[in-house]
Structures are given as structure tokens and as C-alpha cells.
GUDO-55842 format. One record per residue (C-alpha): x, y, z; residue in one letter. Coordinates in Angstrom, 1 decimal. Layout:
BEGIN
       c1       c2       c3   aa
        X        Y        Z    A
...
***
This chain:
BEGIN
       c1       c2       c3   aa
      0.1     -0.2     -0.2    X
      1.5      3.5     -0.9    X
      1.1      5.7      2.0    X
      0.2      9.5      1.7    X
      2.9     12.0      2.3    X
      1.2     14.9      4.0    X
      2.3     18.2      2.6    X
      2.5     21.9      3.7    X
     -0.6     24.5      3.5    X
      0.8     27.5      2.0    X
     -1.4     30.4      0.6    X
     -4.5     29.0      0.5    X
     -3.6     25.2     -0.7    X
     -2.0     22.0      0.3    X
      1.8     22.2     -1.6    X
      3.3     18.8     -2.1    X
      6.7     18.2     -0.9    X
      9.8     18.0     -3.3    X
     10.9     14.6     -4.1    X
     13.9     14.9     -2.2    X
     12.2     16.2      1.0    X
     12.7     14.6      4.3    X
      9.9     12.9      5.5    X
      8.9     11.0      9.1    X
      6.6      8.4      9.6    X
      3.2      8.9     11.1    X
      1.8      6.3     13.8    X
     -1.3      5.2     15.1    X
     -0.2      4.7     18.6    X
     -2.9      2.0     19.3    X
     -1.7     -0.3     16.8    X
      1.8      0.8     16.0    X
      1.2      0.8     12.3    X
      2.4      3.9     10.2    X
     -0.6      5.4      8.6    X
      1.1      8.1      6.6    X
      4.1     10.1      6.5    X
      4.7     13.6      6.8    X
      6.8     16.0      4.7    X
      9.6     18.1      7.1    X
     10.1     21.8      5.7    X
     13.6     23.2      5.3    X
     14.4     26.8      6.0    X
     13.4     27.6      2.2    X
     10.0     26.3      2.4    X
      9.3     27.8      5.9    X
     10.4     31.1      4.1    X
      7.8     30.6      1.6    X
      5.0     30.1      4.2    X
      6.0     33.2      5.8    X
      6.4     35.3      2.7    X
      2.9     34.3      1.8    X
      1.5     35.4      5.3    X
      3.3     38.5      5.3    X
      1.9     39.4      1.8    X
     -1.7     38.6      2.8    X
     -1.3     40.8      6.0    X
     -2.0     44.4      4.6    X
     -5.3     43.1      3.0    X
     -6.4     41.4      5.9    X
     -5.2     44.1      8.5    X
     -7.7     46.4      6.4    X
    -10.4     44.1      6.4    X
    -13.5     45.3      7.9    X
    -13.8     43.7     11.7    X
    -17.3     42.9     10.7    X
    -16.1     40.9      7.6    X
    -13.3     39.2     10.0    X
    -16.0     38.2     12.4    X
    -18.3     36.8      9.8    X
    -15.7     34.7      8.8    X
    -14.9     33.6     12.0    X
    -18.5     32.5     12.6    X
    -18.5     30.6      9.5    X
    -15.6     28.8     10.7    X
    -17.2     28.2     14.0    X
    -20.4     26.7     12.5    X
    -18.7     24.5     10.0    X
    -16.2     22.9     13.0    X
    -19.5     22.5     14.9    X
    -21.0     20.5     12.3    X
    -17.9     18.4     11.5    X
    -16.4     18.1     14.9    X
    -16.5     13.9     15.0    X
    -14.3     14.3     12.0    X
    -11.8     16.3     13.5    X
    -11.9     14.1     16.8    X
    -11.3     10.6     14.8    X
     -8.2     12.5     13.3    X
     -6.6     13.3     16.1    X
     -7.5      9.8     17.9    X
     -6.0      7.9     14.8    X
     -2.7     10.1     15.3    X
     -2.6     11.1     18.9    X
     -4.3      8.1     20.5    X
     -6.5      9.5     22.9    X
    -10.0      8.1     23.3    X
    -12.7      9.9     21.2    X
    -14.5     11.0     23.8    X
    -11.4     12.8     25.1    X
    -10.7     14.0     21.4    X
    -14.2     15.5     21.2    X
    -13.6     17.3     24.6    X
    -10.4     18.9     23.1    X
    -12.1     20.1     20.0    X
    -15.0     21.8     22.1    X
    -12.4     23.6     24.2    X
    -10.5     24.9     21.3    X
    -14.0     25.8     19.9    X
    -14.7     28.0     22.9    X
    -11.8     30.4     21.9    X
    -13.2     30.6     18.3    X
    -16.4     32.0     19.9    X
    -14.6     34.2     22.0    X
    -12.7     35.7     19.1    X
    -16.0     36.0     17.3    X
    -16.3     38.9     19.8    X
    -13.2     40.8     18.6    X
    -15.0     43.9     17.3    X
    -16.1     44.7     21.0    X
    -12.4     43.3     22.3    X
    -10.7     45.9     19.8    X
    -12.7     48.9     21.1    X
    -10.2     51.5     22.0    X
    -10.6     54.7     24.1    X
    -11.2     58.4     23.6    X
    -11.0     61.2     25.3    X
    -12.3     64.5     24.1    X
    -10.8     68.0     25.0    X
     -7.7     66.7     26.7    X
     -6.2     70.0     26.2    X
     -7.9     72.9     24.5    X
     -9.1     71.9     21.5    X
     -7.0     68.6     21.6    X
     -8.3     65.3     21.5    X
     -6.8     61.8     22.6    X
     -7.8     58.2     21.2    X
     -5.9     55.0     21.7    X
     -6.2     51.9     19.2    X
     -4.6     48.4     19.0    X
     -3.5     47.2     15.8    X
     -2.1     43.9     14.6    X
      1.6     42.8     14.6    X
      2.0     40.9     11.1    X
      2.8     37.5     10.7    X
      2.4     35.3     13.9    X
      3.9     31.9     13.9    X
      2.5     28.8     16.6    X
      4.6     26.3     17.5    X
      2.5     23.6     18.8    X
      3.0     20.2     20.8    X
      1.8     16.9     20.1    X
     -0.7     16.4     23.1    X
     -3.4     18.7     21.8    X
     -2.8     18.7     18.2    X
     -6.3     21.2     17.7    X
     -6.9     23.0     20.7    X
     -3.3     24.2     21.5    X
     -3.2     25.9     18.2    X
     -6.8     27.2     18.7    X
     -5.5     29.0     21.9    X
     -3.9     31.1     19.8    X
     -4.8     31.3     16.1    X
     -8.6     32.4     16.5    X
     -7.5     35.3     18.5    X
     -4.7     36.4     16.3    X
     -6.6     36.1     12.8    X
     -9.7     38.1     14.5    X
     -7.3     40.9     15.4    X
     -5.9     40.8     11.8    X
     -2.7     39.2     12.0    X
     -1.8     36.2      9.3    X
     -0.6     33.2     11.1    X
      2.0     30.3     10.2    X
      1.3     27.2     12.4    X
      4.1     24.5     12.8    X
      2.5     21.5     14.5    X
      4.0     18.6     16.0    X
      5.4     16.1     13.2    X
      4.0     13.1     15.6    X
      0.4     14.0     14.8    X
      0.3     16.6     11.9    X
     -2.8     16.1     10.2    X
     -5.5     18.1     12.0    X
     -3.6     21.1     11.4    X
     -4.0     20.9      7.8    X
     -7.7     19.7      8.3    X
     -8.0     23.0     10.2    X
     -6.3     25.0      7.2    X
     -9.1     23.3      4.6    X
    -11.9     24.4      7.1    X
    -10.6     27.9      6.9    X
    -10.8     28.2      3.2    X
    -14.0     26.8      3.3    X
    -15.1     29.5      5.5    X
    -14.0     32.3      3.2    X
    -10.5     33.0      5.0    X
     -8.3     35.1      2.2    X
     -5.3     32.9      0.9    X
     -2.2     33.3      2.9    X
     -3.9     34.2      6.2    X
     -3.6     30.9      7.4    X
     -0.7     28.9      6.7    X
      1.1     25.3      8.2    X
      4.6     24.1      7.6    X
      5.3     20.7      9.1    X
      9.0     20.3     10.2    X
     11.4     19.5     13.2    X
     14.0     21.9     14.7    X
     15.2     23.2     11.6    X
     11.7     24.5     10.7    X
     11.6     25.9     14.2    X
     14.9     28.1     14.1    X
     13.6     29.0     10.3    X
     10.6     30.7     12.5    X
     12.3     32.3     15.2    X
     15.0     34.0     12.7    X
     12.9     34.9     10.3    X
     12.4     39.0     10.2    X
      9.2     39.0      8.6    X
      7.8     37.0     11.7    X
      6.6     39.4     14.6    X
      5.4     37.0     17.2    X
      5.8     33.7     18.4    X
      3.4     31.6     20.3    X
      4.8     28.2     21.6    X
      3.6     25.3     24.1    X
      5.9     22.3     25.1    X
      8.5     21.2     27.3    X
     10.3     23.8     29.4    X
     13.9     23.2     28.0    X
     12.4     24.0     24.4    X
     10.1     26.7     25.9    X
     13.0     28.6     27.3    X
     15.2     28.1     24.0    X
     12.2     29.4     22.0    X
     12.1     32.5     24.3    X
     15.8     33.2     24.4    X
     16.2     32.6     20.4    X
     12.9     34.4     19.5    X
     13.2     37.7     21.7    X
     17.1     38.0     20.5    X
     15.6     38.1     17.2    X
     13.2     41.0     18.0    X
     10.0     39.0     18.4    X
      7.3     39.3     20.8    X
      7.2     35.4     22.5    X
      5.0     33.8     24.6    X
      6.4     30.3     25.8    X
      4.5     27.9     27.7    X
      6.5     25.2     29.4    X
      6.0     22.1     31.3    X
      4.4     21.3     34.4    X
      4.4     19.3     37.6    X
      0.7     19.6     38.9    X
      0.2     19.1     42.7    X
     -3.5     18.1     44.1    X
     -3.4     19.0     47.9    X
     -6.1     16.8     49.8    X
     -6.8     18.2     53.4    X
     -8.1     15.8     56.0    X
    -11.7     17.7     56.0    X
    -12.1     16.5     52.0    X
    -14.6     14.7     50.6    X
    -12.3     11.5     49.8    X
    -14.4      9.9     47.0    X
    -14.7     13.1     45.4    X
    -10.7     13.4     45.7    X
    -10.2     10.0     44.4    X
    -12.1     10.4     41.1    X
    -10.7     13.6     40.6    X
     -7.0     12.3     41.1    X
     -7.9      9.4     38.6    X
     -9.6     11.3     36.1    X
     -6.8     14.2     36.2    X
     -4.1     11.5     36.6    X
     -4.7      9.2     33.8    X
     -6.9     10.8     31.2    X
     -5.0     11.0     27.9    X
     -2.5      8.9     29.4    X
     -1.2     11.5     31.7    X
     -0.2     13.5     28.4    X
     -1.5     16.6     29.5    X
      0.4     19.8     30.9    X
     -2.5     20.2     33.0    X
     -2.5     16.5     34.4    X
     -2.1     15.9     38.1    X
      0.9     14.0     38.5    X
      1.7     14.7     42.3    X
     -0.9     13.9     44.9    X
     -0.2     15.8     48.2    X
     -2.0     13.9     50.9    X
     -2.0     14.6     54.5    X
     -1.1     11.8     56.8    X
     -4.2     11.0     58.7    X
     -6.1     10.3     55.2    X
     -3.5      9.2     53.3    X
     -3.9      5.3     53.4    X
     -7.6      5.9     52.9    X
     -7.2      8.0     49.7    X
     -4.6      5.6     48.3    X
     -6.9      2.7     48.8    X
     -9.4      4.6     47.0    X
     -7.7      5.8     44.0    X
     -6.4      2.1     43.6    X
     -9.6      0.7     43.6    X
    -11.1      3.2     40.8    X
     -7.8      3.1     39.0    X
     -8.1     -1.0     38.7    X
    -11.5     -0.8     37.0    X
    -10.2      1.2     33.8    X
     -9.9     -0.2     30.6    X
     -7.0      0.5     28.4    X
     -6.7      0.3     24.7    X
     -7.7      1.5     21.3    X
     -9.4      4.9     21.5    X
    -12.1      3.9     19.1    X
    -13.2      1.0     21.2    X
    -14.9      2.9     24.2    X
    -11.7      2.6     26.3    X
    -11.0      5.1     29.2    X
     -7.2      5.5     28.0    X
     -5.3      5.1     25.1    X
     -1.7      4.6     24.3    X
      1.4      7.1     24.8    X
      2.6      8.7     21.9    X
      5.6      6.7     20.7    X
      7.1      3.6     21.6    X
     10.5      5.8     22.8    X
      8.1      7.8     25.1    X
      6.3      4.7     26.4    X
      9.8      3.4     27.4    X
     10.9      6.6     29.1    X
      8.0      6.5     31.1    X
      8.3      2.7     31.9    X
     11.7      3.8     33.1    X
     10.7      6.4     35.4    X
      8.5      3.4     37.3    X
     11.8      1.4     37.6    X
     13.5      4.4     39.0    X
     10.8      5.2     41.6    X
     10.4      1.6     42.8    X
     14.5      1.5     43.2    X
     14.4      4.8     45.0    X
     12.1      3.7     47.6    X
      8.4      4.1     46.6    X
      5.8      1.8     47.3    X
      4.5      0.2     43.9    X
      0.8      0.3     44.6    X
     -0.3     -0.3     41.0    X
      2.2     -1.8     38.5    X
      1.2     -0.4     34.8    X
      4.4     -2.0     33.0    X
      2.3     -5.2     32.2    X
     -0.4     -4.6     30.0    X
     -3.1     -6.4     28.0    X
     -4.9     -3.6     26.0    X
     -7.9     -3.7     24.0    X
     -6.2     -3.2     20.9    X
     -4.9     -4.9     17.8    X
     -1.4     -4.8     16.8    X
      1.7     -3.5     18.7    X
      0.3     -0.1     20.2    X
      2.4      1.9     22.8    X
      0.8      1.2     25.7    X
      1.0      1.2     29.6    X
     -1.5      0.7     32.5    X
     -2.0      3.3     34.9    X
      0.5      3.1     37.5    X
      0.0      4.4     41.4    X
      3.3      4.9     43.4    X
      3.2      5.6     47.2    X
      5.5      7.3     49.9    X
      7.1      9.3     46.8    X
      9.7     11.9     48.5    X
     10.6     15.2     46.7    X
     14.1     14.2     45.9    X
     12.9     11.1     43.8    X
     12.8     11.3     39.9    X
      9.2     10.3     39.5    X
      8.4     13.6     41.6    X
     11.1     15.9     40.2    X
     10.7     15.3     36.5    X
      7.5     15.9     34.3    X
      7.0     12.2     33.1    X
      4.4     13.0     31.0    X
      2.4      9.7     31.2    X
     -0.1      7.5     33.1    X
      2.1      7.9     36.6    X
      0.4      9.1     39.7    X
      2.8      9.8     42.5    X
      1.5     10.1     46.3    X
      3.5     12.3     48.4    X
      2.4     12.4     52.5    X
      2.5     15.4     54.5    X
      1.6     16.1     57.8    X
     -0.7     19.2     57.1    X
     -1.6     22.3     54.7    X
      1.4     24.5     55.5    X
      4.2     21.5     54.6    X
      2.0     20.9     51.4    X
      1.9     24.5     50.7    X
      5.7     24.7     50.9    X
      6.2     21.4     48.9    X
      4.1     23.1     45.8    X
      5.8     26.5     46.0    X
      8.9     25.0     46.3    X
      8.7     23.2     43.3    X
     10.1     25.0     39.8    X
      7.0     24.7     38.0    X
      3.8     26.5     38.5    X
      1.3     25.6     35.7    X
     -1.7     24.2     37.4    X
     -2.7     23.0     40.8    X
     -5.7     22.3     43.0    X
     -6.8     21.6     46.9    X
     -9.7     19.6     48.0    X
    -11.3     20.5     51.2    X
    -14.5     21.7     52.6    X
    -13.1     24.3     54.6    X
    -13.7     27.8     53.1    X
    -11.2     29.4     54.7    X
     -8.4     26.9     53.8    X
     -9.3     27.2     50.2    X
     -9.4     30.9     50.4    X
     -5.8     30.6     52.0    X
     -4.5     28.4     49.3    X
     -5.6     30.5     46.4    X
     -4.1     33.5     47.8    X
     -0.7     31.9     48.7    X
      0.2     29.5     46.3    X
      2.5     30.6     43.8    X
      1.0     28.8     40.8    X
     -0.8     30.3     37.6    X
     -4.2     28.4     37.6    X
     -5.8     27.1     40.8    X
     -8.6     24.4     41.1    X
    -10.7     24.3     44.3    X
    -12.3     20.9     44.0    X
    -11.6     21.1     40.5    X
     -8.5     18.9     39.4    X
     -7.8     20.6     35.9    X
     -8.4     24.3     36.4    X
     -8.3     24.9     32.7    X
    -10.0     28.6     32.5    X
    -13.0     29.4     30.4    X
    -11.6     31.1     26.9    X
    -12.5     34.4     28.1    X
     -9.7     34.1     31.0    X
     -6.3     33.7     30.6    X
     -4.5     30.3     30.4    X
     -0.9     30.2     31.7    X
      1.4     29.3     34.4    X
      4.1     31.1     36.7    X
      7.7     30.2     37.2    X
      9.2     27.5     34.6    X
      5.9     26.9     33.4    X
      5.9     30.4     31.3    X
      8.3     32.2     29.5    X
      7.2     35.9     28.8    X
      4.4     37.9     30.5    X
      1.5     36.9     28.3    X
     -0.7     34.1     28.8    X
     -2.9     32.4     25.9    X
     -6.4     33.6     24.9    X
     -8.4     35.7     27.0    X
     -8.0     39.7     27.1    X
     -4.2     38.8     27.6    X
     -4.3     36.9     24.2    X
     -5.9     40.0     22.5    X
     -3.1     42.2     23.8    X
     -0.2     39.7     22.7    X
     -1.7     39.7     19.2    X
     -1.8     43.5     19.0    X
     -0.1     46.7     19.8    X
     -1.2     50.0     21.2    X
     -1.3     53.3     19.2    X
     -2.3     56.5     20.7    X
     -3.5     59.4     18.4    X
     -3.6     63.0     19.9    X
     -5.3     65.4     17.4    X
     -6.0     69.3     17.0    X
     -7.9     70.8     14.1    X
     -7.1     74.3     13.0    X
     -7.7     76.6     15.8    X
     -6.3     80.0     15.1    X
     -5.7     80.7     18.6    X
     -3.0     78.1     18.7    X
     -1.0     79.8     15.9    X
      2.4     81.1     16.4    X
      5.8     79.2     17.5    X
      5.5     77.3     20.8    X
      9.2     75.8     21.8    X
      8.1     75.0     25.1    X
      7.1     71.3     26.2    X
      3.4     70.9     25.4    X
      1.4     71.5     28.5    X
     -2.3     70.2     28.8    X
     -4.2     73.3     29.3    X
***
């Protein structure tokens, strides 16, 4: 069987890769089989996409806001109607179960809906008669070409954190998706074309580090939005800003869930399992460390273990609870962390290294793993594992739990489970993390609030979407105007005063 080679999307159409282009295999992680290949762009091909976006920018910038909003509304309606099609593509290349893929598309769609309100969001301010006969008003204008570099774990939602806002604000876009699950980006590009988006406004280039470096150094790229691991986020931020670009680089995470003695332990156990093992733990907002107060730790671990043993692992199209990991290499890396945790003295409550999944072929599976008595010096605690491994760290009480969380170098998301309103209010004030859940294990905000962490989970000062996203993709301009007034004629060499 001849496999399709996925090309790039440049200037309104899919562009086939040259015969000598580098390619990578794209696997279905549930079966281990290669489903297609993806072409990897070199610097010249990235330059073509950027040039197309730059050429389209003046016309799109000057397109009426009402016209831009109308195209976004059409895109929204098309996506609503064809959501299952995109979800199936995500499941095929990423492996997450269909219900999870549908949820991913829905959360991305919320940002599209937020961006449909751009005519209101871009309203400026106006002051009449700030000085005699002088009016002042402010506007926000688009930046130009916006590069979006997105990770494998959310091939639709993460790009949709950025491009609806960027496009609605008048920018043009070049998306560089993960080469591990590249097809959703092309699917979205075709949907934009069907919605009536002008050629060149939305472009896709596939590739690896060479493509990323080309985007970071191209002088026509005005901004870069990135989501991925902390080392790469730091690299993108440092090199992008060195090239004079506005950069928001969202990095890794080690999300804690603090469970206090007064918490509903059934609710907490449900939350820990759902947030720890959903999408096989391949979420930047996954709970990977349950911080349990000693007095309830034994009971909580027992409840988590009981619920975890009932999970079905297998092909995401078979109504399973959890799918595979993205690659065989990543599966082996996660399994090695379990080995290391056991060797370091953690108690292995559930061992996920022996797997009998509901799937055909040789997929990249691990069963959910539960480690108790984990200490902060173990690699299963210090590292972002990005797999279905849940670690339980025991603490004496609230103070020790808070100190543990605040001492971690990551600050993406966290949660507290308690029925004490005072403790919850104190936690949300004192914890040094960007997104807080109170009896909510994965506190992903709505699209009209910002998404972003603190510390090593974010490089740059702008979070994704919400009003921070609008500000990231625009820049301010202030206009001071005075129309002809004979009383102000003549030379005035002093610094102007407001009188």
C-alpha cells in the first residue's frame, strides 16, 4: 500500500513536498502501524509560508472587523458540524480516546467563539478635549505574521488557543504543528478556506528543529506562540526575543493536588484518577502528584487504587477509558521512571508495566501506575513524566503541602480538595501557581480568561487567549489630534502642556 505524504498548506492550498524532502512516519499509537508520512520543511519552505503570510497581511489587516468576525462565525459553524471528523483524526494520530478528542475540539472551539467578539474586544478609548481643542484616542493594531509552534498532546486545541485570536485581530498565521500528529493542522487549514478566509492568512508548515529555527529568525515573523517542554520553551523564548520578536512560550508542569483531612475523599479519588490518567497523562494540566495529609493518606490511596483498577486501556475507538502513549520511545521512557521510583524506595501500589490492552497490533501502551510514599528527591517527583504515573507524597498538614508546591520549579496548575472555605481561600492567595482549582482537579479556565502558568511553566509575560491573548496579538497606538484653531497659531518651543 502506498502511503500518503502529508504536505504543507501555503497560500490557500496544500503544497506537495519536493521529491527529495525529508519525511517522517506518522503512527497510529494504538496499533503501532504507520498511517501516513509527513514532509519536513527546510528553511526555504518555511520562508515561502512566511512570505505568503506577510503578503496577505496588509489586505487582512485592512479588512473590516465585521467581515473578519463573519468569517470566524462561518468557521465556527463548520467546525461544529464536523467536530467528529476532527476528533477521529486526533484519535488516529495521537491515540487519545474519542470522547477525550471531542472534548479537546470543544475547548478549542470556545476560543473561536471568544474571538468572534473581536469587534468589541478591540474597542479603543477616546478622550475629548484632553487639552484645549485637543482630542486623544487609543487603538490596538495587529502585529503582522504570527508563528504558532504547538505540541503533540493537543494537536487541535493548543493551536486554537492562539490562531482564532490572532486572525480575528488582523494578523496572519503560520502554524508549525508537532510532526507526531500533523494532520489536524491541515484539516483546520482546509476548513478555514471553506469558511472564506483569504489565501495566505492561515498557513501550515511541518517540520522539526530546522523549521522552528527558521521561524524564530525570519525577520518577517512578528510574534511566536509556543507550547511544549520547559527546555524548549526557554530556547524558543531566548532565540525569539533575541531576534526582536514578541514571544509567549508555555513550558512544562508538575501539577500537585493537595488533599486536606476534611475533603470528600470519594470526590478527591475520582478527581485524582480522572486528572492523572486521562489522555494517558499526556497533558500539561494533568495531576501527577497527589499531596495527601498523613491522617487520610491510607484511605485515599486505597480509593484511588480501587478506581484505577477498573479502567479499560486500549484503542481509543473502542470505548476504552485510556489510550496509548504517543510513541514507543516515550512509553519506554515513562516505564523507566517507574523503575527508578521503585528502586528509590517508593511503594508500587499499581504496576502499569504489564499491559493487556484492548487493541490490535503492537501499540504503545502502559497501564495506569500508582506510586505511594514518593519523596521530593525522587525523579518520579522532580521530572515531568508526561505519562500515566500518579505519585502520592505524604505531608503532615496544609503548611507542609503548601511549602512543597511553592518550592517546585514549575507553576502551571494546582488544586486543593477541602470543605473548608477558609483553607481554600488561603490556598488560592498563597500558592505560587498560575491556575488554581478548588475541588476542581484540572483548572483549565474558560476562553475569556487567560491560560498560563508561573515560574518555569511560562517564559514571557503573556498568557494564552482571553484578554491577554488579545493584547499579545496587538500593539497599542495613541493618536493626539487638533484641528485648525487660530488661537493656537504661532511658535511654541516649550514642552507642550495640557491646558
